[in-house]
PDB file of N, CA, C and O in Angstrom, chain B, residues numbered from 101:
ATOM      1  N   MET B 101     112.036  59.118 229.337  1.00  0.00           N
ATOM      2  CA  MET B 101     109.988  58.815 229.065  1.00  0.00           C
ATOM      3  C   MET B 101     109.768  58.316 227.814  1.00  0.00           C
ATOM      4  O   MET B 101     110.202  58.796 226.767  1.00  0.00           O
ATOM      5  N   ASP B 102     109.118  57.391 227.934  1.00  0.00           N
ATOM      6  CA  ASP B 102     108.918  56.348 226.833  1.00  0.00           C
ATOM      7  C   ASP B 102     107.520  57.267 225.863  1.00  0.00           C
ATOM      8  O   ASP B 102     106.701  58.138 226.156  1.00  0.00           O
ATOM      9  N   ARG B 103     107.902  56.373 224.464  1.00  0.00           N
ATOM     10  CA  ARG B 103     106.626  57.332 223.849  1.00  0.00           C
ATOM     11  C   ARG B 103     105.210  56.947 224.167  1.00  0.00           C
ATOM     12  O   ARG B 103     104.447  57.687 223.547  1.00  0.00           O
ATOM     13  N   ILE B 104     104.512  55.977 224.975  1.00  0.00           N
ATOM     14  CA  ILE B 104     103.520  55.847 225.229  1.00  0.00           C
ATOM     15  C   ILE B 104     103.148  57.105 226.534  1.00  0.00           C
ATOM     16  O   ILE B 104     102.242  57.930 226.412  1.00  0.00           O
ATOM     17  N   GLU B 105     103.795  57.036 227.386  1.00  0.00           N
ATOM     18  CA  GLU B 105     103.815  58.456 228.354  1.00  0.00           C
ATOM     19  C   GLU B 105     103.812  59.720 228.020  1.00  0.00           C
ATOM     20  O   GLU B 105     103.210  60.716 228.422  1.00  0.00           O
ATOM     21  N   ILE B 106     104.573  59.509 227.231  1.00  0.00           N
ATOM     22  CA  ILE B 106     104.251  61.212 226.019  1.00  0.00           C
ATOM     23  C   ILE B 106     102.722  61.373 226.252  1.00  0.00           C
ATOM     24  O   ILE B 106     101.935  62.013 226.950  1.00  0.00           O
ATOM     25  N   LEU B 107     102.754  60.298 225.134  1.00  0.00           N
ATOM     26  CA  LEU B 107     101.129  60.272 223.936  1.00  0.00           C
ATOM     27  C   LEU B 107     100.092  60.691 225.445  1.00  0.00           C
ATOM     28  O   LEU B 107      99.325  61.650 225.534  1.00  0.00           O
ATOM     29  N   ARG B 108     100.281  59.994 226.153  1.00  0.00           N
ATOM     30  CA  ARG B 108      99.657  60.156 227.669  1.00  0.00           C
ATOM     31  C   ARG B 108      99.322  61.507 228.268  1.00  0.00           C
ATOM     32  O   ARG B 108      98.136  61.800 228.424  1.00  0.00           O
ATOM     33  N   GLN B 109     100.491  62.535 228.688  1.00  0.00           N
ATOM     34  CA  GLN B 109     100.579  63.290 228.832  1.00  0.00           C
ATOM     35  C   GLN B 109     100.096  64.227 227.616  1.00  0.00           C
ATOM     36  O   GLN B 109      99.425  65.220 227.896  1.00  0.00           O
ATOM     37  N   ILE B 110     100.281  64.063 226.837  1.00  0.00           N
ATOM     38  CA  ILE B 110      99.482  65.030 225.417  1.00  0.00           C
ATOM     39  C   ILE B 110      98.059  64.885 225.155  1.00  0.00           C
ATOM     40  O   ILE B 110      97.336  65.723 224.617  1.00  0.00           O
ATOM     41  N   ASN B 111      97.727  63.718 225.597  1.00  0.00           N
ATOM     42  CA  ASN B 111      95.964  63.605 225.896  1.00  0.00           C
ATOM     43  C   ASN B 111      95.393  64.415 226.755  1.00  0.00           C
ATOM     44  O   ASN B 111      94.350  65.036 226.545  1.00  0.00           O
ATOM     45  N   ILE B 112      96.033  64.442 227.729  1.00  0.00           N
ATOM     46  CA  ILE B 112      95.563  65.375 229.036  1.00  0.00           C
ATOM     47  C   ILE B 112      95.686  66.670 228.442  1.00  0.00           C
ATOM     48  O   ILE B 112      94.630  67.298 228.511  1.00  0.00           O
ATOM     49  N   ILE B 113      96.762  67.370 227.799  1.00  0.00           N
ATOM     50  CA  ILE B 113      96.574  68.542 227.329  1.00  0.00           C
ATOM     51  C   ILE B 113      95.924  68.590 226.435  1.00  0.00           C
ATOM     52  O   ILE B 113      94.995  69.358 226.685  1.00  0.00           O
ATOM     53  N   PHE B 114      95.841  68.120 225.286  1.00  0.00           N
ATOM     54  CA  PHE B 114      94.649  67.732 224.543  1.00  0.00           C
ATOM     55  C   PHE B 114      93.193  67.994 225.162  1.00  0.00           C
ATOM     56  O   PHE B 114      92.454  68.851 224.677  1.00  0.00           O
ATOM     57  N   ALA B 115      92.814  67.189 226.285  1.00  0.00           N
ATOM     58  CA  ALA B 115      91.716  66.790 226.570  1.00  0.00           C
ATOM     59  C   ALA B 115      91.312  68.508 227.539  1.00  0.00           C
ATOM     60  O   ALA B 115      90.157  68.833 227.812  1.00  0.00           O
ATOM     61  N   GLU B 116      92.477  69.312 227.881  1.00  0.00           N
ATOM     62  CA  GLU B 116      92.319  70.212 228.843  1.00  0.00           C
ATOM     63  C   GLU B 116      91.936  71.683 228.156  1.00  0.00           C
ATOM     64  O   GLU B 116      91.070  72.484 228.507  1.00  0.00           O
ATOM     65  N   LEU B 117      92.845  71.750 227.102  1.00  0.00           N
ATOM     66  CA  LEU B 117      93.050  72.797 226.049  1.00  0.00           C
ATOM     67  C   LEU B 117      91.500  72.884 225.500  1.00  0.00           C
ATOM     68  O   LEU B 117      91.045  73.975 225.157  1.00  0.00           O
ATOM     69  N   LEU B 118      90.818  71.842 225.444  1.00  0.00           N
ATOM     70  CA  LEU B 118      89.419  71.377 223.983  1.00  0.00           C
ATOM     71  C   LEU B 118      88.439  71.465 225.296  1.00  0.00           C
ATOM     72  O   LEU B 118      87.250  71.669 225.051  1.00  0.00           O
ATOM     73  N   ASP B 119      88.698  71.375 226.201  1.00  0.00           N
ATOM     74  CA  ASP B 119      87.478  71.649 227.095  1.00  0.00           C
ATOM     75  C   ASP B 119      86.718  69.942 226.896  1.00  0.00           C
ATOM     76  O   ASP B 119      85.488  69.959 226.848  1.00  0.00           O
ATOM     77  N   ASN B 120      87.209  68.930 226.815  1.00  0.00           N
ATOM     78  CA  ASN B 120      86.801  67.681 226.469  1.00  0.00           C
ATOM     79  C   ASN B 120      87.476  66.397 226.517  1.00  0.00           C
ATOM     80  O   ASN B 120      88.256  65.800 225.776  1.00  0.00           O
ATOM     81  N   GLN B 121      86.685  66.076 228.102  1.00  0.00           N
ATOM     82  CA  GLN B 121      87.891  65.153 228.831  1.00  0.00           C
ATOM     83  C   GLN B 121      87.537  63.595 227.965  1.00  0.00           C
ATOM     84  O   GLN B 121      88.074  62.605 228.461  1.00  0.00           O
ATOM     85  N   ASN B 122      86.990  63.456 227.178  1.00  0.00           N
ATOM     86  CA  ASN B 122      86.339  62.166 226.269  1.00  0.00           C
ATOM     87  C   ASN B 122      87.664  62.017 225.381  1.00  0.00           C
ATOM     88  O   ASN B 122      87.908  60.858 225.044  1.00  0.00           O
ATOM     89  N   ILE B 123      88.473  62.909 224.988  1.00  0.00           N
ATOM     90  CA  ILE B 123      88.948  63.281 223.619  1.00  0.00           C
ATOM     91  C   ILE B 123      90.275  61.920 223.696  1.00  0.00           C
ATOM     92  O   ILE B 123      91.148  61.926 224.563  1.00  0.00           O
ATOM     93  N   GLN B 124      90.216  61.332 223.104  1.00  0.00           N
ATOM     94  CA  GLN B 124      91.263  60.375 222.680  1.00  0.00           C
ATOM     95  C   GLN B 124      92.371  60.346 221.437  1.00  0.00           C
ATOM     96  O   GLN B 124      92.019  60.016 220.304  1.00  0.00           O
ATOM     97  N   ILE B 125      93.242  60.586 221.637  1.00  0.00           N
ATOM     98  CA  ILE B 125      94.439  61.070 220.378  1.00  0.00           C
ATOM     99  C   ILE B 125      95.434  60.077 220.368  1.00  0.00           C
ATOM    100  O   ILE B 125      95.923  59.533 221.358  1.00  0.00           O
ATOM    101  N   THR B 126      95.683  59.888 219.267  1.00  0.00           N
ATOM    102  CA  THR B 126      97.069  58.576 218.856  1.00  0.00           C
ATOM    103  C   THR B 126      97.866  58.996 218.034  1.00  0.00           C
ATOM    104  O   THR B 126      97.406  59.260 216.924  1.00  0.00           O
ATOM    105  N   GLU B 127      98.915  59.147 218.208  1.00  0.00           N
ATOM    106  CA  GLU B 127     100.007  59.168 217.249  1.00  0.00           C
ATOM    107  C   GLU B 127     100.002  59.266 215.589  1.00  0.00           C
ATOM    108  O   GLU B 127     100.897  59.784 214.923  1.00  0.00           O
ATOM    109  N   ALA B 128      98.600  58.555 214.992  1.00  0.00           N
ATOM    110  CA  ALA B 128      97.866  58.631 213.808  1.00  0.00           C
ATOM    111  C   ALA B 128      96.972  60.461 213.428  1.00  0.00           C
ATOM    112  O   ALA B 128      96.713  61.030 212.367  1.00  0.00           O
ATOM    113  N   THR B 129      96.718  60.905 215.121  1.00  0.00           N
ATOM    114  CA  THR B 129      95.601  61.830 215.032  1.00  0.00           C
ATOM    115  C   THR B 129      96.567  62.852 214.570  1.00  0.00           C
ATOM    116  O   THR B 129      97.728  63.043 214.934  1.00  0.00           O
ATOM    117  N   VAL B 130      95.850  63.465 213.696  1.00  0.00           N
ATOM    118  CA  VAL B 130      96.038  65.146 212.554  1.00  0.00           C
ATOM    119  C   VAL B 130      95.883  66.079 212.906  1.00  0.00           C
ATOM    120  O   VAL B 130      95.664  65.931 214.108  1.00  0.00           O
ATOM    121  N   ALA B 131      95.800  67.863 212.481  1.00  0.00           N
ATOM    122  CA  ALA B 131      94.933  68.440 212.757  1.00  0.00           C
ATOM    123  C   ALA B 131      93.879  68.491 212.391  1.00  0.00           C
ATOM    124  O   ALA B 131      92.969  69.105 212.949  1.00  0.00           O
ATOM    125  N   TYR B 132      93.766  67.572 210.937  1.00  0.00           N
ATOM    126  CA  TYR B 132      92.654  67.985 210.301  1.00  0.00           C
ATOM    127  C   TYR B 132      91.331  67.007 210.865  1.00  0.00           C
ATOM    128  O   TYR B 132      90.247  67.180 210.308  1.00  0.00           O
ATOM    129  N   ASP B 133      91.440  65.916 212.042  1.00  0.00           N
ATOM    130  CA  ASP B 133      91.146  65.123 212.649  1.00  0.00           C
ATOM    131  C   ASP B 133      90.378  66.194 213.587  1.00  0.00           C
ATOM    132  O   ASP B 133      89.153  66.083 213.541  1.00  0.00           O
ATOM    133  N   ILE B 134      90.780  67.008 214.260  1.00  0.00           N
ATOM    134  CA  ILE B 134      90.179  67.515 215.454  1.00  0.00           C
ATOM    135  C   ILE B 134      89.618  69.150 215.135  1.00  0.00           C
ATOM    136  O   ILE B 134      90.313  70.141 214.907  1.00  0.00           O
ATOM    137  N   GLU B 135      88.101  69.044 215.209  1.00  0.00           N
ATOM    138  CA  GLU B 135      87.609  70.360 214.502  1.00  0.00           C
ATOM    139  C   GLU B 135      88.180  71.778 214.938  1.00  0.00           C
ATOM    140  O   GLU B 135      88.323  72.648 214.079  1.00  0.00           O
ATOM    141  N   ASP B 136      88.481  71.999 216.160  1.00  0.00           N
ATOM    142  CA  ASP B 136      89.004  72.856 216.767  1.00  0.00           C
ATOM    143  C   ASP B 136      90.374  72.746 216.751  1.00  0.00           C
ATOM    144  O   ASP B 136      90.776  73.368 217.734  1.00  0.00           O
ATOM    145  N   TRP B 137      91.277  72.289 216.159  1.00  0.00           N
ATOM    146  CA  TRP B 137      92.619  72.462 216.125  1.00  0.00           C
ATOM    147  C   TRP B 137      93.084  73.439 215.235  1.00  0.00           C
ATOM    148  O   TRP B 137      93.419  72.978 214.144  1.00  0.00           O
ATOM    149  N   ASP B 138      93.164  74.254 215.327  1.00  0.00           N
ATOM    150  CA  ASP B 138      93.338  75.631 214.364  1.00  0.00           C
ATOM    151  C   ASP B 138      94.906  76.047 214.933  1.00  0.00           C
ATOM    152  O   ASP B 138      95.563  75.453 215.788  1.00  0.00           O
ATOM    153  N   SER B 139      95.337  77.502 214.014  1.00  0.00           N
ATOM    154  CA  SER B 139      96.589  78.331 214.405  1.00  0.00           C
ATOM    155  C   SER B 139      96.563  78.134 215.817  1.00  0.00           C
ATOM    156  O   SER B 139      97.298  77.331 216.392  1.00  0.00           O
ATOM    157  N   LEU B 140      95.345  79.186 216.632  1.00  0.00           N
ATOM    158  CA  LEU B 140      95.358  79.415 217.437  1.00  0.00           C
ATOM    159  C   LEU B 140      95.929  78.347 218.537  1.00  0.00           C
ATOM    160  O   LEU B 140      97.018  78.441 219.102  1.00  0.00           O
ATOM    161  N   MET B 141      94.979  77.332 218.717  1.00  0.00           N
ATOM    162  CA  MET B 141      95.172  76.056 219.152  1.00  0.00           C
ATOM    163  C   MET B 141      96.247  75.194 219.393  1.00  0.00           C
ATOM    164  O   MET B 141      96.548  74.331 220.218  1.00  0.00           O
ATOM    165  N   HIS B 142      96.969  75.985 217.887  1.00  0.00           N
ATOM    166  CA  HIS B 142      98.205  75.369 217.510  1.00  0.00           C
ATOM    167  C   HIS B 142      99.578  75.825 218.443  1.00  0.00           C
ATOM    168  O   HIS B 142     100.546  75.215 218.897  1.00  0.00           O
ATOM    169  N   LEU B 143      99.214  76.919 218.461  1.00  0.00           N
ATOM    170  CA  LEU B 143     100.744  77.836 219.545  1.00  0.00           C
ATOM    171  C   LEU B 143      99.978  77.380 220.792  1.00  0.00           C
ATOM    172  O   LEU B 143     100.725  76.641 221.433  1.00  0.00           O
ATOM    173  N   GLN B 144      98.820  77.517 221.380  1.00  0.00           N
ATOM    174  CA  GLN B 144      98.561  76.959 222.672  1.00  0.00           C
ATOM    175  C   GLN B 144      99.190  75.535 223.489  1.00  0.00           C
ATOM    176  O   GLN B 144      99.751  75.197 224.531  1.00  0.00           O
ATOM    177  N   LEU B 145      98.669  75.007 222.243  1.00  0.00           N
ATOM    178  CA  LEU B 145      99.299  73.497 222.265  1.00  0.00           C
ATOM    179  C   LEU B 145     100.584  73.410 222.605  1.00  0.00           C
ATOM    180  O   LEU B 145     101.090  72.571 223.350  1.00  0.00           O
ATOM    181  N   ALA B 146     101.157  74.379 221.991  1.00  0.00           N
ATOM    182  CA  ALA B 146     102.936  74.182 222.134  1.00  0.00           C
ATOM    183  C   ALA B 146     103.262  74.887 223.272  1.00  0.00           C
ATOM    184  O   ALA B 146     104.118  74.235 223.870  1.00  0.00           O
ATOM    185  N   VAL B 147     102.994  75.906 223.863  1.00  0.00           N
ATOM    186  CA  VAL B 147     103.181  76.660 224.977  1.00  0.00           C
ATOM    187  C   VAL B 147     102.576  75.663 226.044  1.00  0.00           C
ATOM    188  O   VAL B 147     103.284  75.622 227.050  1.00  0.00           O
ATOM    189  N   ALA B 148     101.250  74.691 226.113  1.00  0.00           N
ATOM    190  CA  ALA B 148     101.227  73.562 227.283  1.00  0.00           C
ATOM    191  C   ALA B 148     102.215  72.642 227.154  1.00  0.00           C
ATOM    192  O   ALA B 148     102.696  72.246 228.215  1.00  0.00           O
ATOM    193  N   ILE B 149     102.755  72.086 225.909  1.00  0.00           N
ATOM    194  CA  ILE B 149     103.357  71.380 225.965  1.00  0.00           C
ATOM    195  C   ILE B 149     105.099  71.636 226.277  1.00  0.00           C
ATOM    196  O   ILE B 149     105.672  70.585 226.566  1.00  0.00           O
ATOM    197  N   GLU B 150     105.496  72.189 226.267  1.00  0.00           N
ATOM    198  CA  GLU B 150     106.573  73.455 226.325  1.00  0.00           C
ATOM    199  C   GLU B 150     106.779  73.443 228.142  1.00  0.00           C
ATOM    200  O   GLU B 150     107.814  73.472 228.808  1.00  0.00           O
ATOM    201  N   LYS B 151     105.345  73.388 228.561  1.00  0.00           N
ATOM    202  CA  LYS B 151     105.286  74.059 229.650  1.00  0.00           C
ATOM    203  C   LYS B 151     105.399  72.409 230.482  1.00  0.00           C
ATOM    204  O   LYS B 151     106.274  71.935 231.207  1.00  0.00           O
ATOM    205  N   ASN B 152     104.474  72.020 230.129  1.00  0.00           N
ATOM    206  CA  ASN B 152     104.570  70.173 230.748  1.00  0.00           C
ATOM    207  C   ASN B 152     105.924  69.578 230.902  1.00  0.00           C
ATOM    208  O   ASN B 152     106.486  69.278 231.956  1.00  0.00           O
ATOM    209  N   PHE B 153     106.328  69.464 229.771  1.00  0.00           N
ATOM    210  CA  PHE B 153     107.863  68.525 229.808  1.00  0.00           C
ATOM    211  C   PHE B 153     108.992  69.699 229.840  1.00  0.00           C
ATOM    212  O   PHE B 153     110.032  69.317 229.302  1.00  0.00           O
ATOM    213  N   GLU B 154     109.032  70.680 230.204  1.00  0.00           N
ATOM    214  CA  GLU B 154     109.803  71.760 230.668  1.00  0.00           C
ATOM    215  C   GLU B 154     111.263  71.505 229.094  1.00  0.00           C
ATOM    216  O   GLU B 154     112.376  70.980 229.126  1.00  0.00           O
ATOM    217  N   VAL B 155     110.651  72.031 228.196  1.00  0.00           N
ATOM    218  CA  VAL B 155     111.167  71.816 226.945  1.00  0.00           C
ATOM    219  C   VAL B 155     111.115  72.874 226.349  1.00  0.00           C
ATOM    220  O   VAL B 155     109.994  73.330 226.576  1.00  0.00           O
ATOM    221  N   ARG B 156     111.665  73.540 225.717  1.00  0.00           N
ATOM    222  CA  ARG B 156     111.780  74.409 224.401  1.00  0.00           C
ATOM    223  C   ARG B 156     111.433  73.803 222.579  1.00  0.00           C
ATOM    224  O   ARG B 156     111.632  72.675 222.127  1.00  0.00           O
ATOM    225  N   PHE B 157     110.886  74.996 221.885  1.00  0.00           N
ATOM    226  CA  PHE B 157     110.304  74.353 220.655  1.00  0.00           C
ATOM    227  C   PHE B 157     110.825  75.697 219.972  1.00  0.00           C
ATOM    228  O   PHE B 157     110.706  76.759 220.583  1.00  0.00           O
ATOM    229  N   ASN B 158     111.587  75.636 218.302  1.00  0.00           N
ATOM    230  CA  ASN B 158     111.513  76.811 217.856  1.00  0.00           C
ATOM    231  C   ASN B 158     110.299  77.251 216.726  1.00  0.00           C
ATOM    232  O   ASN B 158     109.530  76.348 216.397  1.00  0.00           O
ATOM    233  N   LEU B 159     110.156  78.228 216.291  1.00  0.00           N
ATOM    234  CA  LEU B 159     109.181  78.109 215.807  1.00  0.00           C
ATOM    235  C   LEU B 159     109.099  77.254 214.454  1.00  0.00           C
ATOM    236  O   LEU B 159     108.174  76.469 214.244  1.00  0.00           O
ATOM    237  N   GLN B 160     109.999  77.444 213.686  1.00  0.00           N
ATOM    238  CA  GLN B 160     109.900  76.434 212.235  1.00  0.00           C
ATOM    239  C   GLN B 160     109.215  75.373 213.188  1.00  0.00           C
ATOM    240  O   GLN B 160     108.010  75.153 213.073  1.00  0.00           O
ATOM    241  N   GLU B 161     110.126  74.597 214.301  1.00  0.00           N
ATOM    242  CA  GLU B 161     110.027  73.153 214.793  1.00  0.00           C
ATOM    243  C   GLU B 161     107.956  73.101 214.745  1.00  0.00           C
ATOM    244  O   GLU B 161     107.189  72.273 214.255  1.00  0.00           O
ATOM    245  N   ILE B 162     107.712  74.392 215.497  1.00  0.00           N
ATOM    246  CA  ILE B 162     106.489  74.053 215.635  1.00  0.00           C
ATOM    247  C   ILE B 162     105.209  74.273 214.364  1.00  0.00           C
ATOM    248  O   ILE B 162     104.284  73.478 214.196  1.00  0.00           O
ATOM    249  N   GLN B 163     105.409  75.401 213.648  1.00  0.00           N
ATOM    250  CA  GLN B 163     104.861  75.189 212.194  1.00  0.00           C
ATOM    251  C   GLN B 163     104.510  73.667 211.375  1.00  0.00           C
ATOM    252  O   GLN B 163     103.464  73.174 210.953  1.00  0.00           O
ATOM    253  N   SER B 164     105.940  73.217 211.391  1.00  0.00           N
ATOM    254  CA  SER B 164     105.957  71.799 210.668  1.00  0.00           C
ATOM    255  C   SER B 164     105.086  70.731 211.258  1.00  0.00           C
ATOM    256  O   SER B 164     104.783  69.695 210.666  1.00  0.00           O
ATOM    257  N   TRP B 165     104.587  71.164 212.851  1.00  0.00           N
ATOM    258  CA  TRP B 165     103.745  69.765 213.225  1.00  0.00           C
ATOM    259  C   TRP B 165     102.755  69.430 212.531  1.00  0.00           C
ATOM    260  O   TRP B 165     101.828  70.239 212.564  1.00  0.00           O
ATOM    261  N   VAL B 166     102.576  68.325 211.771  1.00  0.00           N
ATOM    262  CA  VAL B 166     100.981  68.189 211.294  1.00  0.00           C
ATOM    263  C   VAL B 166     100.296  67.214 211.975  1.00  0.00           C
ATOM    264  O   VAL B 166      99.066  67.213 211.915  1.00  0.00           O
ATOM    265  N   GLY B 167     100.801  66.501 212.524  1.00  0.00           N
ATOM    266  CA  GLY B 167      99.443  65.623 213.779  1.00  0.00           C
ATOM    267  C   GLY B 167     100.839  65.289 215.109  1.00  0.00           C
ATOM    268  O   GLY B 167     102.049  65.488 214.995  1.00  0.00           O
ATOM    269  N   VAL B 168     100.062  64.736 216.284  1.00  0.00           N
ATOM    270  CA  VAL B 168     100.726  64.319 217.313  1.00  0.00           C
ATOM    271  C   VAL B 168     101.796  63.657 216.932  1.00  0.00           C
ATOM    272  O   VAL B 168     102.779  64.050 217.561  1.00  0.00           O
ATOM    273  N   LYS B 169     102.161  62.391 215.786  1.00  0.00           N
ATOM    274  CA  LYS B 169     103.551  61.739 215.843  1.00  0.00           C
ATOM    275  C   LYS B 169     104.156  62.809 215.866  1.00  0.00           C
ATOM    276  O   LYS B 169     104.702  62.939 216.962  1.00  0.00           O
ATOM    277  N   ASP B 170     104.441  64.133 214.820  1.00  0.00           N
ATOM    278  CA  ASP B 170     105.516  65.131 215.071  1.00  0.00           C
ATOM    279  C   ASP B 170     105.614  65.719 216.429  1.00  0.00           C
ATOM    280  O   ASP B 170     106.724  66.024 216.865  1.00  0.00           O
ATOM    281  N   ILE B 171     104.273  65.947 217.307  1.00  0.00           N
ATOM    282  CA  ILE B 171     104.589  66.624 218.162  1.00  0.00           C
ATOM    283  C   ILE B 171     105.457  65.327 219.180  1.00  0.00           C
ATOM    284  O   ILE B 171     106.619  65.338 219.587  1.00  0.00           O
ATOM    285  N   ILE B 172     104.583  64.484 219.332  1.00  0.00           N
ATOM    286  CA  ILE B 172     106.089  63.397 220.069  1.00  0.00           C
ATOM    287  C   ILE B 172     107.345  63.365 219.718  1.00  0.00           C
ATOM    288  O   ILE B 172     108.123  63.421 220.672  1.00  0.00           O
ATOM    289  N   ASP B 173     107.899  63.283 218.493  1.00  0.00           N
ATOM    290  CA  ASP B 173     108.936  63.407 217.383  1.00  0.00           C
ATOM    291  C   ASP B 173     109.870  64.631 218.525  1.00  0.00           C
ATOM    292  O   ASP B 173     110.839  64.371 219.238  1.00  0.00           O
ATOM    293  N   SER B 174     109.368  65.570 218.402  1.00  0.00           N
ATOM    294  CA  SER B 174     109.571  66.840 219.181  1.00  0.00           C
ATOM    295  C   SER B 174     110.239  67.095 220.285  1.00  0.00           C
ATOM    296  O   SER B 174     111.024  68.005 220.548  1.00  0.00           O
ATOM    297  N   VAL B 175     109.684  65.813 221.184  1.00  0.00           N
ATOM    298  CA  VAL B 175     109.084  65.951 222.694  1.00  0.00           C
ATOM    299  C   VAL B 175     110.512  65.128 222.893  1.00  0.00           C
ATOM    300  O   VAL B 175     111.406  65.364 223.707  1.00  0.00           O
ATOM    301  N   VAL B 176     110.430  63.991 221.794  1.00  0.00           N
ATOM    302  CA  VAL B 176     111.306  63.091 222.732  1.00  0.00           C
ATOM    303  C   VAL B 176     112.890  63.303 222.546  1.00  0.00           C
ATOM    304  O   VAL B 176     113.722  62.924 223.370  1.00  0.00           O
ATOM    305  N   GLN B 177     113.251  64.119 221.061  1.00  0.00           N
ATOM    306  CA  GLN B 177     114.011  64.859 220.667  1.00  0.00           C
ATOM    307  C   GLN B 177     114.403  65.745 221.688  1.00  0.00           C
ATOM    308  O   GLN B 177     115.535  65.516 222.113  1.00  0.00           O
ATOM    309  N   ARG B 178     113.878  66.579 222.149  1.00  0.00           N
ATOM    310  CA  ARG B 178     114.396  67.179 223.407  1.00  0.00           C
ATOM    311  C   ARG B 178     115.214  66.954 224.497  1.00  0.00           C
ATOM    312  O   ARG B 178     116.225  67.509 224.927  1.00  0.00           O
ATOM    313  N   LEU B 179     114.116  65.407 225.066  1.00  0.00           N
ATOM    314  CA  LEU B 179     114.250  64.837 226.145  1.00  0.00           C
ATOM    315  C   LEU B 179     115.229  63.745 226.131  1.00  0.00           C
ATOM    316  O   LEU B 179     115.393  63.042 227.128  1.00  0.00           O
ATOM    317  N   ASN B 180     115.938  63.558 224.956  1.00  0.00           N
ATOM    318  CA  ASN B 180     117.049  62.644 224.790  1.00  0.00           C
ATOM    319  C   ASN B 180     117.997  63.418 224.933  1.00  0.00           C
ATOM    320  O   ASN B 180     119.153  63.000 224.858  1.00  0.00           O
TER     321      ASN B 180
END
């Protein structure tokens, strides 16, 4: 699975969690760019991504995510 497809799926996850079908994220999107991306959203996002991609992340890795690029990097690492 390439980065573009991972980003597409993560965008869907964001849209569902934020109940905003118009949201568009990029690899450059960081938590500060999205008003509702708080600590609770961060954990919900991690769980949804683990479920969607059938992978597991450790707590340190999840805490290190600053933005979408970090999330994609983690997914790519787990899938390869």
